[in-house]
All heavy atoms as a GROMACS GRO file, in nm:
protein
  655
    1MET      N    1  12.254   2.881   9.703
    1MET     CA    2  12.227   2.931   9.571
    1MET      C    3  12.247   2.823   9.466
    1MET      O    4  12.181   2.820   9.365
    1MET     CB    5  12.318   3.051   9.540
    1MET     CG    6  12.284   3.115   9.409
    1MET     SD    7  12.359   3.275   9.399
    1MET     CE    8  12.334   3.307   9.231
    2GLY      N    9  12.338   2.731   9.494
    2GLY     CA   10  12.361   2.621   9.401
    2GLY      C   11  12.238   2.533   9.387
    2GLY      O   12  12.211   2.480   9.281
    3LYS      N   13  12.163   2.519   9.496
    3LYS     CA   14  12.042   2.436   9.491
    3LYS      C   15  11.938   2.497   9.398
    3LYS      O   16  11.874   2.428   9.320
    3LYS     CB   17  11.987   2.422   9.632
    3LYS     CG   18  11.863   2.339   9.641
    3LYS     CD   19  11.812   2.325   9.785
    3LYS     CE   20  11.686   2.243   9.790
    3LYS     NZ   21  11.633   2.233   9.924
    4TYR      N   22  11.924   2.629   9.404
    4TYR     CA   23  11.824   2.694   9.318
    4TYR      C   24  11.862   2.688   9.171
    4TYR      O   25  11.780   2.668   9.087
    4TYR     CB   26  11.805   2.840   9.361
    4TYR     CG   27  11.743   2.852   9.499
    4TYR    CD1   28  11.815   2.907   9.603
    4TYR    CD2   29  11.615   2.807   9.522
    4TYR    CE1   30  11.760   2.919   9.730
    4TYR    CE2   31  11.558   2.816   9.648
    4TYR     CZ   32  11.631   2.872   9.751
    4TYR     OH   33  11.576   2.883   9.874
    5SER      N   34  11.990   2.700   9.144
    5SER     CA   35  12.032   2.695   9.004
    5SER      C   36  12.012   2.553   8.948
    5SER      O   37  11.981   2.536   8.831
    5SER     CB   38  12.178   2.739   8.989
    5SER     OG   39  12.264   2.652   9.060
    6LYS      N   40  12.033   2.451   9.030
    6LYS     CA   41  12.009   2.314   8.986
    6LYS      C   42  11.859   2.292   8.958
    6LYS      O   43  11.823   2.232   8.858
    6LYS     CB   44  12.060   2.216   9.090
    6LYS     CG   45  12.047   2.072   9.048
    6LYS     CD   46  12.104   1.979   9.151
    6LYS     CE   47  12.087   1.834   9.106
    6LYS     NZ   48  12.137   1.741   9.206
    7GLU      N   49  11.775   2.347   9.046
    7GLU     CA   50  11.629   2.336   9.024
    7GLU      C   51  11.588   2.413   8.899
    7GLU      O   52  11.505   2.366   8.820
    7GLU     CB   53  11.553   2.389   9.144
    7GLU     CG   54  11.560   2.299   9.265
    7GLU     CD   55  11.491   2.358   9.387
    7GLU    OE1   56  11.442   2.471   9.380
    7GLU    OE2   57  11.487   2.288   9.490
    8ASP      N   58  11.651   2.528   8.879
    8ASP     CA   59  11.622   2.604   8.758
    8ASP      C   60  11.662   2.526   8.633
    8ASP      O   61  11.595   2.526   8.533
    8ASP     CB   62  11.692   2.740   8.760
    8ASP     CG   63  11.631   2.834   8.863
    8ASP    OD1   64  11.514   2.811   8.902
    8ASP    OD2   65  11.701   2.929   8.903
    9TYR      N   66  11.777   2.460   8.643
    9TYR     CA   67  11.825   2.380   8.531
    9TYR      C   68  11.727   2.266   8.500
    9TYR      O   69  11.694   2.241   8.384
    9TYR     CB   70  11.964   2.326   8.562
    9TYR     CG   71  12.014   2.228   8.458
    9TYR    CD1   72  12.057   2.274   8.334
    9TYR    CD2   73  12.019   2.092   8.486
    9TYR    CE1   74  12.104   2.185   8.237
    9TYR    CE2   75  12.064   2.003   8.389
    9TYR     CZ   76  12.106   2.050   8.266
    9TYR     OH   77  12.149   1.962   8.171
   10GLU      N   78  11.681   2.199   8.605
   10GLU     CA   79  11.584   2.091   8.586
   10GLU      C   80  11.453   2.143   8.528
   10GLU      O   81  11.391   2.081   8.442
   10GLU     CB   82  11.557   2.019   8.720
   10GLU     CG   83  11.675   1.937   8.769
   10GLU     CD   84  11.703   1.819   8.680
   10GLU    OE1   85  11.608   1.759   8.627
   10GLU    OE2   86  11.822   1.788   8.662
   11PHE      N   87  11.412   2.260   8.578
   11PHE     CA   88  11.290   2.320   8.526
   11PHE      C   89  11.301   2.351   8.376
   11PHE      O   90  11.212   2.321   8.298
   11PHE     CB   91  11.256   2.449   8.602
   11PHE     CG   92  11.138   2.523   8.550
   11PHE    CD1   93  11.010   2.480   8.574
   11PHE    CD2   94  11.157   2.638   8.473
   11PHE    CE1   95  10.900   2.549   8.523
   11PHE    CE2   96  11.050   2.708   8.424
   11PHE     CZ   97  10.920   2.662   8.446
   12GLU      N   98  11.411   2.410   8.337
   12GLU     CA   99  11.433   2.442   8.196
   12GLU      C  100  11.442   2.316   8.111
   12GLU      O  101  11.392   2.312   8.000
   12GLU     CB  102  11.561   2.526   8.179
   12GLU     CG  103  11.545   2.669   8.222
   12GLU     CD  104  11.441   2.744   8.138
   12GLU    OE1  105  11.432   2.723   8.016
   12GLU    OE2  106  11.368   2.827   8.198
   13LYS      N  107  11.505   2.214   8.165
   13LYS     CA  108  11.516   2.087   8.094
   13LYS      C  109  11.377   2.027   8.071
   13LYS      O  110  11.344   1.987   7.960
   13LYS     CB  111  11.604   1.992   8.174
   13LYS     CG  112  11.627   1.858   8.108
   13LYS     CD  113  11.718   1.772   8.195
   13LYS     CE  114  11.723   1.630   8.143
   13LYS     NZ  115  11.798   1.542   8.231
   14ASN      N  116  11.295   2.026   8.174
   14ASN     CA  117  11.158   1.974   8.162
   14ASN      C  118  11.075   2.060   8.068
   14ASN      O  119  10.995   2.010   7.990
   14ASN     CB  120  11.092   1.965   8.299
   14ASN     CG  121  11.152   1.856   8.384
   14ASN    OD1  122  11.208   1.759   8.332
   14ASN    ND2  123  11.143   1.873   8.515
   15LYS      N  124  11.094   2.190   8.076
   15LYS     CA  125  11.022   2.284   7.991
   15LYS      C  126  11.055   2.257   7.844
   15LYS      O  127  10.966   2.253   7.760
   15LYS     CB  128  11.057   2.426   8.030
   15LYS     CG  129  10.988   2.532   7.948
   15LYS     CD  130  11.030   2.670   8.000
   15LYS     CE  131  11.018   2.774   7.894
   15LYS     NZ  132  11.069   2.902   7.934
   16GLN      N  133  11.183   2.237   7.814
   16GLN     CA  134  11.223   2.210   7.677
   16GLN      C  135  11.167   2.078   7.628
   16GLN      O  136  11.124   2.066   7.511
   16GLN     CB  137  11.376   2.209   7.665
   16GLN     CG  138  11.440   2.344   7.689
   16GLN     CD  139  11.392   2.449   7.589
   16GLN    OE1  140  11.371   2.420   7.473
   16GLN    NE2  141  11.376   2.571   7.638
   17GLU      N  142  11.162   1.977   7.712
   17GLU     CA  143  11.104   1.849   7.674
   17GLU      C  144  10.956   1.861   7.645
   17GLU      O  145  10.903   1.806   7.550
   17GLU     CB  146  11.128   1.745   7.784
   17GLU     CG  147  11.272   1.701   7.796
   17GLU     CD  148  11.293   1.607   7.912
   17GLU    OE1  149  11.193   1.562   7.974
   17GLU    OE2  150  11.411   1.578   7.942
   18ILE      N  151  10.886   1.938   7.727
   18ILE     CA  152  10.743   1.961   7.704
   18ILE      C  153  10.721   2.036   7.575
   18ILE      O  154  10.628   2.003   7.499
   18ILE     CB  155  10.681   2.036   7.825
   18ILE    CG1  156  10.679   1.943   7.949
   18ILE    CG2  157  10.541   2.084   7.794
   18ILE    CD1  158  10.642   2.013   8.077
   19LEU      N  159  10.801   2.136   7.548
   19LEU     CA  160  10.787   2.211   7.422
   19LEU      C  161  10.812   2.121   7.303
   19LEU      O  162  10.742   2.131   7.201
   19LEU     CB  163  10.883   2.329   7.420
   19LEU     CG  164  10.847   2.444   7.513
   19LEU    CD1  165  10.957   2.550   7.512
   19LEU    CD2  166  10.715   2.506   7.470
   20LYS      N  167  10.908   2.031   7.313
   20LYS     CA  168  10.933   1.936   7.203
   20LYS      C  169  10.812   1.846   7.180
   20LYS      O  170  10.775   1.817   7.068
   20LYS     CB  171  11.057   1.853   7.233
   20LYS     CG  172  11.186   1.925   7.216
   20LYS     CD  173  11.302   1.833   7.248
   20LYS     CE  174  11.433   1.910   7.253
   20LYS     NZ  175  11.545   1.822   7.294
   21LEU      N  176  10.751   1.801   7.290
   21LEU     CA  177  10.636   1.714   7.279
   21LEU      C  178  10.517   1.786   7.216
   21LEU      O  179  10.445   1.731   7.134
   21LEU     CB  180  10.594   1.660   7.417
   21LEU     CG  181  10.685   1.553   7.476
   21LEU    CD1  182  10.640   1.519   7.617
   21LEU    CD2  183  10.686   1.430   7.388
   22THR      N  184  10.497   1.911   7.252
   22THR     CA  185  10.383   1.985   7.197
   22THR      C  186  10.407   2.019   7.049
   22THR      O  187  10.312   2.024   6.972
   22THR     CB  188  10.356   2.114   7.275
   22THR    OG1  189  10.474   2.194   7.278
   22THR    CG2  190  10.308   2.083   7.415
   23GLN      N  191  10.533   2.038   7.011
   23GLN     CA  192  10.561   2.064   6.870
   23GLN      C  193  10.543   1.940   6.785
   23GLN      O  194  10.508   1.948   6.668
   23GLN     CB  195  10.702   2.120   6.854
   23GLN     CG  196  10.716   2.260   6.910
   23GLN     CD  197  10.860   2.308   6.909
   23GLN    OE1  198  10.951   2.231   6.879
   23GLN    NE2  199  10.879   2.435   6.945
   24ASN      N  200  10.563   1.825   6.843
   24ASN     CA  201  10.547   1.698   6.773
   24ASN      C  202  10.408   1.640   6.791
   24ASN      O  203  10.387   1.522   6.770
   24ASN     CB  204  10.653   1.597   6.818
   24ASN     CG  205  10.792   1.640   6.781
   24ASN    OD1  206  10.811   1.709   6.681
   24ASN    ND2  207  10.889   1.602   6.860
   25ARG      N  208  10.314   1.722   6.831
   25ARG     CA  209  10.178   1.674   6.860
   25ARG      C  210  10.112   1.618   6.735
   25ARG      O  211  10.039   1.521   6.741
   25ARG     CB  212  10.095   1.789   6.917
   25ARG     CG  213   9.957   1.749   6.958
   25ARG     CD  214   9.888   1.858   7.034
   25ARG     NE  215   9.894   1.983   6.960
   25ARG     CZ  216   9.841   2.097   6.996
   25ARG    NH1  217   9.778   2.101   7.111
   25ARG    NH2  218   9.850   2.205   6.926
   26HIS      N  219  10.140   1.678   6.618
   26HIS     CA  220  10.079   1.630   6.496
   26HIS      C  221  10.124   1.487   6.463
   26HIS      O  222  10.046   1.408   6.415
   26HIS     CB  223  10.113   1.724   6.379
   26HIS     CG  224  10.062   1.860   6.399
   26HIS    ND1  225   9.926   1.888   6.403
   26HIS    CD2  226  10.125   1.980   6.419
   26HIS    CE1  227   9.912   2.019   6.424
   26HIS    NE2  228  10.030   2.076   6.432
   27ALA      N  229  10.247   1.457   6.492
   27ALA     CA  230  10.298   1.323   6.468
   27ALA      C  231  10.234   1.225   6.566
   27ALA      O  232  10.207   1.111   6.534
   27ALA     CB  233  10.448   1.319   6.482
   28MET      N  234  10.208   1.272   6.689
   28MET     CA  235  10.147   1.186   6.789
   28MET      C  236  10.002   1.155   6.757
   28MET      O  237   9.951   1.049   6.791
   28MET     CB  238  10.158   1.251   6.927
   28MET     CG  239  10.299   1.260   6.980
   28MET     SD  240  10.315   1.353   7.133
   28MET     CE  241  10.204   1.267   7.238
   29LYS      N  242   9.932   1.245   6.689
   29LYS     CA  243   9.792   1.223   6.659
   29LYS      C  244   9.775   1.110   6.558
   29LYS      O  245   9.669   1.047   6.551
   29LYS     CB  246   9.727   1.350   6.604
   29LYS     CG  247   9.698   1.452   6.710
   29LYS     CD  248   9.622   1.566   6.654
   29LYS     CE  249   9.588   1.663   6.766
   29LYS     NZ  250   9.508   1.775   6.720
   30LYS      N  251   9.877   1.083   6.480
   30LYS     CA  252   9.868   0.980   6.378
   30LYS      C  253   9.902   0.842   6.434
   30LYS      O  254   9.908   0.746   6.359
   30LYS     CB  255   9.959   1.015   6.262
   30LYS     CG  256   9.914   1.140   6.189
   30LYS     CD  257  10.003   1.175   6.074
   30LYS     CE  258   9.955   1.302   6.007
   30LYS     NZ  259  10.042   1.340   5.896
   31GLU      N  260   9.924   0.833   6.562
   31GLU     CA  261   9.953   0.705   6.622
   31GLU      C  262   9.831   0.614   6.614
   31GLU      O  263   9.718   0.657   6.598
   31GLU     CB  264   9.992   0.721   6.768
   31GLU     CG  265  10.124   0.790   6.790
   31GLU     CD  266  10.156   0.802   6.937
   31GLU    OE1  267  10.076   0.756   7.020
   31GLU    OE2  268  10.261   0.856   6.969
   32GLU      N  269   9.856   0.485   6.626
   32GLU     CA  270   9.747   0.388   6.622
   32GLU      C  271   9.657   0.398   6.745
   32GLU      O  272   9.537   0.379   6.734
   32GLU     CB  273   9.804   0.248   6.610
   32GLU     CG  274   9.874   0.221   6.479
   32GLU     CD  275   9.931   0.081   6.474
   32GLU    OE1  276   9.887  -0.004   6.553
   32GLU    OE2  277  10.018   0.057   6.391
   33HIS      N  278   9.715   0.427   6.857
   33HIS     CA  279   9.641   0.431   6.982
   33HIS      C  280   9.614   0.574   7.020
   33HIS      O  281   9.694   0.637   7.089
   33HIS     CB  282   9.718   0.358   7.093
   33HIS     CG  283   9.754   0.219   7.058
   33HIS    ND1  284   9.660   0.120   7.049
   33HIS    CD2  285   9.871   0.163   7.027
   33HIS    CE1  286   9.720   0.007   7.016
   33HIS    NE2  287   9.849   0.031   7.000
   34ALA      N  288   9.501   0.626   6.978
   34ALA     CA  289   9.464   0.763   7.015
   34ALA      C  290   9.416   0.764   7.158
   34ALA      O  291   9.360   0.665   7.207
   34ALA     CB  292   9.355   0.814   6.922
   35SER      N  293   9.437   0.876   7.225
   35SER     CA  294   9.393   0.884   7.365
   35SER      C  295   9.242   0.898   7.372
   35SER      O  296   9.175   0.937   7.274
   35SER     CB  297   9.462   0.999   7.434
   35SER     OG  298   9.429   1.120   7.370
   36VAL      N  299   9.187   0.874   7.486
   36VAL     CA  300   9.042   0.875   7.505
   36VAL      C  301   8.985   1.016   7.488
   36VAL      O  302   8.881   1.033   7.426
   36VAL     CB  303   9.006   0.819   7.645
   36VAL    CG1  304   8.858   0.829   7.672
   36VAL    CG2  305   9.053   0.676   7.657
   37TRP      N  306   9.054   1.115   7.538
   37TRP     CA  307   9.000   1.252   7.528
   37TRP      C  308   8.996   1.298   7.385
   37TRP      O  309   8.906   1.372   7.346
   37TRP     CB  310   9.075   1.347   7.618
   37TRP     CG  311   9.219   1.367   7.584
   37TRP    CD1  312   9.325   1.298   7.630
   37TRP    CD2  313   9.273   1.464   7.494
   37TRP    NE1  314   9.442   1.344   7.574
   37TRP    CE2  315   9.412   1.447   7.491
   37TRP    CE3  316   9.215   1.564   7.416
   37TRP    CZ2  317   9.494   1.526   7.411
   37TRP    CZ3  318   9.302   1.643   7.340
   37TRP    CH2  319   9.436   1.623   7.338
   38GLU      N  320   9.091   1.255   7.301
   38GLU     CA  321   9.087   1.291   7.160
   38GLU      C  322   8.965   1.228   7.092
   38GLU      O  323   8.897   1.290   7.011
   38GLU     CB  324   9.214   1.248   7.089
   38GLU     CG  325   9.335   1.329   7.126
   38GLU     CD  326   9.461   1.278   7.063
   38GLU    OE1  327   9.458   1.166   7.006
   38GLU    OE2  328   9.561   1.349   7.067
   39PHE      N  329   8.936   1.102   7.128
   39PHE     CA  330   8.820   1.032   7.076
   39PHE      C  331   8.693   1.103   7.120
   39PHE      O  332   8.601   1.124   7.039
   39PHE     CB  333   8.820   0.888   7.126
   39PHE     CG  334   8.700   0.810   7.083
   39PHE    CD1  335   8.684   0.769   6.950
   39PHE    CD2  336   8.600   0.781   7.174
   39PHE    CE1  337   8.572   0.700   6.911
   39PHE    CE2  338   8.487   0.710   7.135
   39PHE     CZ  339   8.474   0.669   7.004
   40GLU      N  340   8.684   1.143   7.246
   40GLU     CA  341   8.566   1.211   7.298
   40GLU      C  342   8.545   1.345   7.229
   40GLU      O  343   8.431   1.383   7.198
   40GLU     CB  344   8.577   1.231   7.448
   40GLU     CG  345   8.562   1.103   7.529
   40GLU     CD  346   8.421   1.046   7.519
   40GLU    OE1  347   8.324   1.123   7.510
   40GLU    OE2  348   8.409   0.922   7.520
   41ILE      N  349   8.651   1.421   7.207
   41ILE     CA  350   8.640   1.551   7.139
   41ILE      C  351   8.590   1.531   6.998
   41ILE      O  352   8.500   1.604   6.952
   41ILE     CB  353   8.775   1.624   7.141
   41ILE    CG1  354   8.806   1.671   7.283
   41ILE    CG2  355   8.774   1.742   7.044
   41ILE    CD1  356   8.945   1.731   7.298
   42GLU      N  357   8.643   1.430   6.928
   42GLU     CA  358   8.598   1.405   6.790
   42GLU      C  359   8.452   1.363   6.786
   42GLU      O  360   8.376   1.408   6.700
   42GLU     CB  361   8.688   1.297   6.728
   42GLU     CG  362   8.663   1.277   6.581
   42GLU     CD  363   8.698   1.399   6.500
   42GLU    OE1  364   8.790   1.474   6.537
   42GLU    OE2  365   8.630   1.418   6.395
   43GLU      N  366   8.410   1.278   6.878
   43GLU     CA  367   8.269   1.236   6.883
   43GLU      C  368   8.179   1.354   6.915
   43GLU      O  369   8.071   1.366   6.860
   43GLU     CB  370   8.251   1.126   6.987
   43GLU     CG  371   8.310   0.994   6.945
   43GLU     CD  372   8.246   0.940   6.818
   43GLU    OE1  373   8.123   0.941   6.808
   43GLU    OE2  374   8.320   0.896   6.729
   44HIS      N  375   8.223   1.443   7.005
   44HIS     CA  376   8.144   1.561   7.039
   44HIS      C  377   8.127   1.651   6.917
   44HIS      O  378   8.016   1.701   6.890
   44HIS     CB  379   8.213   1.637   7.152
   44HIS     CG  380   8.145   1.764   7.190
   44HIS    ND1  381   8.026   1.768   7.257
   44HIS    CD2  382   8.179   1.895   7.167
   44HIS    CE1  383   7.990   1.894   7.274
   44HIS    NE2  384   8.081   1.971   7.219
   45ARG      N  385   8.234   1.671   6.841
   45ARG     CA  386   8.225   1.752   6.719
   45ARG      C  387   8.131   1.691   6.618
   45ARG      O  388   8.052   1.761   6.553
   45ARG     CB  389   8.364   1.771   6.658
   45ARG     CG  390   8.452   1.861   6.743
   45ARG     CD  391   8.588   1.873   6.684
   45ARG     NE  392   8.672   1.958   6.767
   45ARG     CZ  393   8.803   1.956   6.767
   45ARG    NH1  394   8.868   1.874   6.688
   45ARG    NH2  395   8.872   2.036   6.847
   46LYS      N  396   8.136   1.559   6.601
   46LYS     CA  397   8.046   1.492   6.508
   46LYS      C  398   7.902   1.507   6.552
   46LYS      O  399   7.814   1.530   6.469
   46LYS     CB  400   8.081   1.342   6.499
   46LYS     CG  401   8.206   1.314   6.422
   46LYS     CD  402   8.234   1.166   6.417
   46LYS     CE  403   8.364   1.135   6.348
   46LYS     NZ  404   8.393   0.991   6.349
   47ARG      N  405   7.875   1.493   6.683
   47ARG     CA  406   7.739   1.510   6.734
   47ARG      C  407   7.688   1.651   6.711
   47ARG      O  408   7.573   1.670   6.670
   47ARG     CB  409   7.735   1.480   6.885
   47ARG     CG  410   7.694   1.340   6.919
   47ARG     CD  411   7.660   1.324   7.067
   47ARG     NE  412   7.752   1.390   7.159
   47ARG     CZ  413   7.862   1.333   7.208
   47ARG    NH1  414   7.896   1.214   7.172
   47ARG    NH2  415   7.938   1.400   7.295
   48LYS      N  416   7.772   1.751   6.737
   48LYS     CA  417   7.732   1.890   6.715
   48LYS      C  418   7.702   1.917   6.568
   48LYS      O  419   7.605   1.984   6.536
   48LYS     CB  420   7.842   1.985   6.765
   48LYS     CG  421   7.850   1.995   6.913
   48LYS     CD  422   7.724   2.056   6.968
   48LYS     CE  423   7.733   2.073   7.117
   48LYS     NZ  424   7.611   2.128   7.173
   49ARG      N  425   7.786   1.864   6.477
   49ARG     CA  426   7.762   1.881   6.335
   49ARG      C  427   7.632   1.816   6.293
   49ARG      O  428   7.554   1.873   6.216
   49ARG     CB  429   7.880   1.817   6.260
   49ARG     CG  430   7.909   1.882   6.128
   49ARG     CD  431   8.034   1.825   6.062
   49ARG     NE  432   8.153   1.835   6.148
   49ARG     CZ  433   8.238   1.735   6.168
   49ARG    NH1  434   8.222   1.621   6.109
   49ARG    NH2  435   8.343   1.752   6.248
   50LYS      N  436   7.603   1.698   6.348
   50LYS     CA  437   7.480   1.627   6.316
   50LYS      C  438   7.359   1.703   6.370
   50LYS      O  439   7.256   1.713   6.302
   50LYS     CB  440   7.484   1.486   6.375
   50LYS     CG  441   7.367   1.400   6.338
   50LYS     CD  442   7.381   1.260   6.394
   50LYS     CE  443   7.261   1.176   6.364
   50LYS     NZ  444   7.273   1.042   6.422
   51GLU      N  445   7.370   1.756   6.492
   51GLU     CA  446   7.261   1.833   6.550
   51GLU      C  447   7.230   1.957   6.467
   51GLU      O  448   7.113   1.991   6.446
   51GLU     CB  449   7.293   1.872   6.694
   51GLU     CG  450   7.286   1.758   6.791
   51GLU     CD  451   7.332   1.795   6.930
   51GLU    OE1  452   7.357   1.915   6.957
   51GLU    OE2  453   7.341   1.706   7.016
   52LYS      N  454   7.335   2.026   6.420
   52LYS     CA  455   7.314   2.144   6.338
   52LYS      C  456   7.242   2.107   6.208
   52LYS      O  457   7.152   2.177   6.164
   52LYS     CB  458   7.449   2.212   6.306
   52LYS     CG  459   7.507   2.287   6.421
   52LYS     CD  460   7.638   2.353   6.381
   52LYS     CE  461   7.701   2.424   6.499
   52LYS     NZ  462   7.829   2.486   6.462
   53PHE      N  463   7.283   1.996   6.147
   53PHE     CA  464   7.219   1.950   6.023
   53PHE      C  465   7.073   1.917   6.048
   53PHE      O  466   6.987   1.949   5.966
   53PHE     CB  467   7.296   1.830   5.969
   53PHE     CG  468   7.236   1.774   5.843
   53PHE    CD1  469   7.252   1.842   5.724
   53PHE    CD2  470   7.167   1.655   5.844
   53PHE    CE1  471   7.198   1.793   5.607
   53PHE    CE2  472   7.112   1.604   5.728
   53PHE     CZ  473   7.128   1.675   5.609
   54MET      N  474   7.046   1.850   6.160
   54MET     CA  475   6.907   1.812   6.192
   54MET      C  476   6.822   1.937   6.219
   54MET      O  477   6.705   1.942   6.177
   54MET     CB  478   6.904   1.719   6.313
   54MET     CG  479   6.974   1.587   6.288
   54MET     SD  480   6.889   1.486   6.169
   54MET     CE  481   6.775   1.404   6.274
   55MET      N  482   6.877   2.036   6.285
   55MET     CA  483   6.802   2.161   6.310
   55MET      C  484   6.775   2.233   6.177
   55MET      O  485   6.666   2.287   6.159
   55MET     CB  486   6.879   2.251   6.406
   55MET     CG  487   6.885   2.198   6.546
   55MET     SD  488   6.724   2.176   6.623
   55MET     CE  489   6.675   2.346   6.643
   56PHE      N  490   6.870   2.233   6.086
   56PHE     CA  491   6.849   2.294   5.956
   56PHE      C  492   6.738   2.221   5.880
   56PHE      O  493   6.649   2.283   5.822
   56PHE     CB  494   6.979   2.290   5.875
   56PHE     CG  495   6.964   2.344   5.736
   56PHE    CD1  496   6.949   2.479   5.713
   56PHE    CD2  497   6.966   2.256   5.628
   56PHE    CE1  498   6.935   2.529   5.585
   56PHE    CE2  499   6.952   2.304   5.501
   56PHE     CZ  500   6.937   2.442   5.478
   57GLY      N  501   6.739   2.089   5.884
   57GLY     CA  502   6.637   2.009   5.818
   57GLY      C  503   6.499   2.033   5.880
   57GLY      O  504   6.398   2.042   5.809
   58ALA      N  505   6.492   2.043   6.012
   58ALA     CA  506   6.365   2.070   6.078
   58ALA      C  507   6.312   2.208   6.043
   58ALA      O  508   6.192   2.225   6.017
   58ALA     CB  509   6.383   2.058   6.231
   59GLY      N  510   6.400   2.306   6.036
   59GLY     CA  511   6.358   2.441   5.996
   59GLY      C  512   6.307   2.444   5.854
   59GLY      O  513   6.204   2.507   5.824
   60CYS      N  514   6.374   2.375   5.765
   60CYS     CA  515   6.329   2.367   5.625
   60CYS      C  516   6.193   2.297   5.617
   60CYS      O  517   6.106   2.337   5.538
   60CYS     CB  518   6.430   2.294   5.539
   60CYS     SG  519   6.580   2.386   5.509
   61GLY      N  520   6.175   2.192   5.696
   61GLY     CA  521   6.046   2.122   5.696
   61GLY      C  522   5.932   2.211   5.745
   61GLY      O  523   5.823   2.211   5.687
   62ILE      N  524   5.955   2.286   5.847
   62ILE     CA  525   5.853   2.376   5.900
   62ILE      C  526   5.821   2.486   5.798
   62ILE      O  527   5.703   2.517   5.775
   62ILE     CB  528   5.900   2.438   6.034
   62ILE    CG1  529   5.902   2.329   6.142
   62ILE    CG2  530   5.809   2.553   6.076
   62ILE    CD1  531   5.967   2.370   6.271
   63LEU      N  532   5.924   2.541   5.736
   63LEU     CA  533   5.901   2.643   5.634
   63LEU      C  534   5.823   2.588   5.514
   63LEU      O  535   5.731   2.654   5.462
   63LEU     CB  536   6.034   2.703   5.585
   63LEU     CG  537   6.103   2.796   5.683
   63LEU    CD1  538   6.238   2.836   5.627
   63LEU    CD2  539   6.019   2.918   5.711
   64SER      N  540   5.855   2.467   5.471
   64SER     CA  541   5.782   2.407   5.358
   64SER      C  542   5.637   2.378   5.396
   64SER      O  543   5.547   2.395   5.313
   64SER     CB  544   5.854   2.283   5.307
   64SER     OG  545   5.850   2.181   5.407
   65MET      N  546   5.613   2.333   5.519
   65MET     CA  547   5.476   2.308   5.563
   65MET      C  548   5.396   2.438   5.565
   65MET      O  549   5.281   2.444   5.520
   65MET     CB  550   5.474   2.244   5.701
   65MET     CG  551   5.335   2.208   5.750
   65MET     SD  552   5.332   2.137   5.915
   65MET     CE  553   5.371   2.281   6.013
   66MET      N  554   5.457   2.545   5.615
   66MET     CA  555   5.388   2.674   5.618
   66MET      C  556   5.360   2.722   5.475
   66MET      O  557   5.251   2.772   5.446
   66MET     CB  558   5.474   2.778   5.693
   66MET     CG  559   5.480   2.752   5.843
   66MET     SD  560   5.595   2.860   5.928
   66MET     CE  561   5.536   3.021   5.884
   67TYR      N  562   5.454   2.704   5.383
   67TYR     CA  563   5.433   2.745   5.244
   67TYR      C  564   5.318   2.668   5.181
   67TYR      O  565   5.232   2.726   5.114
   67TYR     CB  566   5.563   2.720   5.165
   67TYR     CG  567   5.550   2.748   5.018
   67TYR    CD1  568   5.543   2.879   4.971
   67TYR    CD2  569   5.544   2.644   4.926
   67TYR    CE1  570   5.530   2.905   4.836
   67TYR    CE2  571   5.530   2.668   4.792
   67TYR     CZ  572   5.524   2.799   4.747
   67TYR     OH  573   5.509   2.824   4.613
   68ILE      N  574   5.314   2.539   5.204
   68ILE     CA  575   5.206   2.456   5.146
   68ILE      C  576   5.073   2.497   5.205
   68ILE      O  577   4.973   2.510   5.132
   68ILE     CB  578   5.237   2.306   5.170
   68ILE    CG1  579   5.354   2.265   5.084
   68ILE    CG2  580   5.115   2.220   5.139
   68ILE    CD1  581   5.405   2.126   5.115
   69LEU      N  582   5.066   2.519   5.337
   69LEU     CA  583   4.940   2.558   5.399
   69LEU      C  584   4.892   2.694   5.346
   69LEU      O  585   4.773   2.713   5.316
   69LEU     CB  586   4.953   2.561   5.550
   69LEU     CG  587   4.967   2.428   5.619
   69LEU    CD1  588   4.995   2.446   5.769
   69LEU    CD2  589   4.843   2.341   5.600
   70ILE      N  590   4.983   2.790   5.335
   70ILE     CA  591   4.946   2.923   5.289
   70ILE      C  592   4.900   2.919   5.144
   70ILE      O  593   4.799   2.977   5.109
   70ILE     CB  594   5.063   3.021   5.311
   70ILE    CG1  595   5.081   3.048   5.460
   70ILE    CG2  596   5.037   3.152   5.237
   70ILE    CD1  597   5.206   3.125   5.495
   71THR      N  598   4.976   2.848   5.060
   71THR     CA  599   4.936   2.841   4.918
   71THR      C  600   4.805   2.766   4.901
   71THR      O  601   4.722   2.802   4.815
   71THR     CB  602   5.045   2.777   4.832
   71THR    OG1  603   5.077   2.649   4.886
   71THR    CG2  604   5.169   2.866   4.828
   72THR      N  605   4.780   2.664   4.979
   72THR     CA  606   4.653   2.592   4.971
   72THR      C  607   4.538   2.678   5.016
   72THR      O  608   4.432   2.680   4.952
   72THR     CB  609   4.663   2.463   5.058
   72THR    OG1  610   4.776   2.386   5.020
   72THR    CG2  611   4.536   2.379   5.044
   73LEU      N  612   4.557   2.752   5.124
   73LEU     CA  613   4.450   2.841   5.172
   73LEU      C  614   4.422   2.954   5.073
   73LEU      O  615   4.306   2.993   5.054
   73LEU     CB  616   4.486   2.900   5.310
   73LEU     CG  617   4.482   2.800   5.429
   73LEU    CD1  618   4.535   2.868   5.553
   73LEU    CD2  619   4.341   2.750   5.450
   74LEU      N  620   4.524   3.008   5.010
   74LEU     CA  621   4.506   3.116   4.914
   74LEU      C  622   4.437   3.067   4.788
   74LEU      O  623   4.366   3.144   4.722
   74LEU     CB  624   4.640   3.182   4.880
   74LEU     CG  625   4.704   3.265   4.990
   74LEU    CD1  626   4.837   3.317   4.946
   74LEU    CD2  627   4.612   3.379   5.033
   75ASN      N  628   4.453   2.942   4.751
   75ASN     CA  629   4.386   2.886   4.633
   75ASN      C  630   4.237   2.874   4.657
   75ASN      O  631   4.161   2.879   4.563
   75ASN     CB  632   4.446   2.752   4.595
   75ASN     CG  633   4.582   2.766   4.528
   75ASN    OD1  634   4.613   2.870   4.473
   75ASN    ND2  635   4.661   2.661   4.535
   76TYR      N  636   4.195   2.850   4.781
   76TYR     CA  637   4.053   2.835   4.810
   76TYR      C  638   3.984   2.971   4.826
   76TYR      O  639   3.863   2.980   4.822
   76TYR     CB  640   4.032   2.753   4.937
   76TYR     CG  641   4.056   2.604   4.911
   76TYR    CD1  642   4.158   2.537   4.978
   76TYR    CD2  643   3.980   2.534   4.820
   76TYR    CE1  644   4.180   2.403   4.957
   76TYR    CE2  645   4.003   2.400   4.796
   76TYR     CZ  646   4.103   2.335   4.865
   76TYR     OH  647   4.127   2.201   4.844
   77LEU      N  648   4.055   3.076   4.844
   77LEU     CA  649   3.995   3.209   4.858
   77LEU      C  650   3.978   3.272   4.728
   77LEU      O  651   3.936   3.303   4.641
   77LEU     CB  652   4.082   3.300   4.947
   77LEU     CG  653   4.098   3.256   5.091
   77LEU    CD1  654   4.193   3.351   5.162
   77LEU    CD2  655   3.965   3.256   5.165
   0.00000   0.00000   0.00000
C-alpha cells in the first residue's frame, strides 16, 4: 500500500506542476521563441481570414457585374 501512496503522491505533484504551467500559459506565449504549432495555428487563422475576405470580394464583384448587366439591358428596352 505504501507503493501506491507514493505513486499517488508523485501523480499529484506532477498534476500540480502541469496546472501551474497551464495557468502561466499567457506568460509563455510572450516568449521570444514561440513554438512551431503556435506559429502554424496563427498562420492558419490568417489564411482563413484572408480567404473569407477574398470570397466576400468575389461575391461583391459578381453582384456588381449582374447589376451593371441588368441595368444596361433595361436601358436598351
